[in-house]
N, C-alpha and C positions, 0 to 999 in steps of 0.2 A: 528525429528522435524528439519526444516530449520532454520539456523541461522536468528535472527532478522536483519534488515537492519540499517545502518547509512548512511545518504545520504547528500553528501556535495556539496554546489553550490557557486561558486565564477567564476565571469568572466575574473579574472587575471590567466592565466595558471600556471605562476610561484608560486602564493600563493597558488593556488589549489593544486599544487603538493607536496607543503611543508606541508600543514595542512593534506593532505591525507596520506603522509609518516608517520607522527606523530601519527596519529590516527589509522592507520592500524597496526603500530609497536607495540602498547600498546594493542589492542582491537580486533585483527584479529581473535583470537580463541574464542571469544565469539561473535562477530558480523561481517556481511558482510559489507564491506565499498564500497560505490557507490558514484561516483563523476561525475560532469560535469560542463562546463562553461555557460551552456544556461539554463535560467529560463524555456524557452517554452520546451526544451526538457526534462528538469527535471519533468515539470508537465505531459507530455506524458508518462513519465516513470513510475510516479507514478500510472496513471491509469491502465497501464499494470501489475505492481506489484500487484494491488488489485485484478485485475482480475484472478491472479495466486494465490491468497491467501497467498501471501508473507506478512511479517509482517515489518512494518518501526517502529523502536524505536526512532529514532531522525533525525530531519532536522537541518542541520547546514549551515546558508545562509550567504553570504556576503550582505550588506546594498545597498550600490551604484552600479547598474548594469545597463546596457543599456536597457533591454527589460522590466524590471520592478524593483521597489526596493524590498530589501530583505523582508521587512515587508509585502509586497502584495504577495509576493511567500509563505511566511508561512501562511498567512491567507486562500489562496487557498489551499495549502497543509492540513490545518487542517479539510477541508472540506472533504478530502478523508481518511485521518488518523487523526481521532480528538484526539486519546489518545497518539500519538507521541509527544515527547518533541520537543520544538521549540527554538532554539538558534540562535541569532544574531552575525554576525563577523562584526565588525565596528572600523573605527579609531577613535582616541580619540576626534577629532572634530565633530563627529556624535553621542555623547553620549546622547545629549538631545533628539533626535529622537529614540534612542534605550530605553531610559526609558519611553518615551511617549508609544511606542509600548507594553511594559509591560502591561498597562492599557487596550490600544485599541484593541489588537489582543491576548490578554493573552500569550505573549511571557513569556516564562520560563526563559531566562537568556540572558545576552550579555556578548561577550567576545571581549576584545580589541586585536587590530594589535600593535605591535607584541606579539606574545604568548611564547616567549622565556624566560626562560627554560620552555618547555612543562610540567616537572615534578612539577612545581610551578604554572603555569599560564594557563593550559590547563586541564590536567588529573584529578585534585581534582573536577573540576567544572563538567566535564563529568561523572566521578564516581558516584557523587552526583545525578546528573540528572538520569542516566541509572539505579541506584538504586531505585530511586523514580518510575520510569516507570516500572520496574520489579516487584515491590510491587502490582502495580495495574493491570498488565498484565493477560489477562484470553484468553488463546490459542483458536483460532476457530477450527471449525470442517475441518478437512482437508479430501478432497475427491469430488465425485461428488455432484454438487447441482442441485436440480430441482426447477425451479420457475414456477408457474402457479397458476391457480385459484382452489380453493378447490373441486368445483362440476364440474369441467371439465372431461369429459370422457378421452380426451387425456392424461390428467394429471394422471389419475388413471392407464391407461393401462401402462405408462412409469414407475409409480412407482411399480406396479405388475410384469413387465418385470425385473426391477433391483433387486426387492425383490426375486422373482423366482429364478434368477441366483446368489444369494447370493452376490450381489454388493452393498456395502454400499454406502449410499448416505443421503443427508440433503433436506428435503422437506421445501421449503420457499414460504408461501401462499402470494401472492402479495398484498392482502386486510390487511394483518396483520404485515407482516415483513418489517421493515426498510431495512433489509440486501437485501432483494428481488427487492425493487425499486432502491437501491443503484447499484446492479448488472445490473440492466436494464439500468440505467442511463449510466454507463460506457460502456455498449455494445451498447448503442444506440438503444435499442430496444424498441418497443410499445407493446400494449395489443394485436395487431395483430400477434406478433411472439410468442405468449405464446402457450403452454408450452415451456421452454427454459432449456436446460440442459448444465451447466457450469461445465469445467473439470479442473483439479489441473494445466495443463499446460497453462492455460489462453485461450484455444479454447472454443468454444460453439456451439451448435446446437439448431436451432429455429424450433419448430415443427417438431422434427425427427421421421422418420418412425422407426419401431422397428429394421428394416434390417440396418439402418444407424446407429441407437445406438450400435447395437451389433458390427458392423465393427469397430467403433470408440473405444470401450473399449476392442476389441480384442477377442471377444469370436468367438471360432471356429464353433459353430452350429449358422447359421444365421437364424434369425427371419423370419418366414414365415407368422405371421399375420400382415395384413397391418391396418395402423391407420385409 
């Protein structure tokens, strides 16, 4: 299983390097630590991570940033990873906004700058929050996902092809699965693009032929049947 991710956002490069260093030092064996100075870049990364079936355990964001406030970023991040813990990094003067955010956007915790020493002011909080996340975390299916309509002949051909070649996959009915609609939104697909096949590396195929599907998954024997 891939390591779950802690994503850190702060527009001050010096502060970002410092907190990334402290968190990576303590948690690198259990979590993968990613960081960026741009809220827009972070949101784009979140979408890519979701398509790759990566798991985000925690978002830690600075409050005052030029592109958007930290609470705004955390609210947007919650739409993609609703179960991830959301922590705000703030100066003492902004604690009122942080406390308000606990109610407004269901913020899990806020941390004050500076957090030195981290053994007292950073790590205990992160351990508590990550322990809570671990207790409710349910791993998702890792592998190929097929999104489509239940009675579509194209969907059935793709499913039969994968099953016949002993390729594990997860079927997601677009009329019943919130996950299916989530993937379509991230890929900017519409009903006209279905059935669609999503792969572990984040790539996807809309209405693939069996030959295209076989080539993508590396089958030596090319499919001759046409959809």
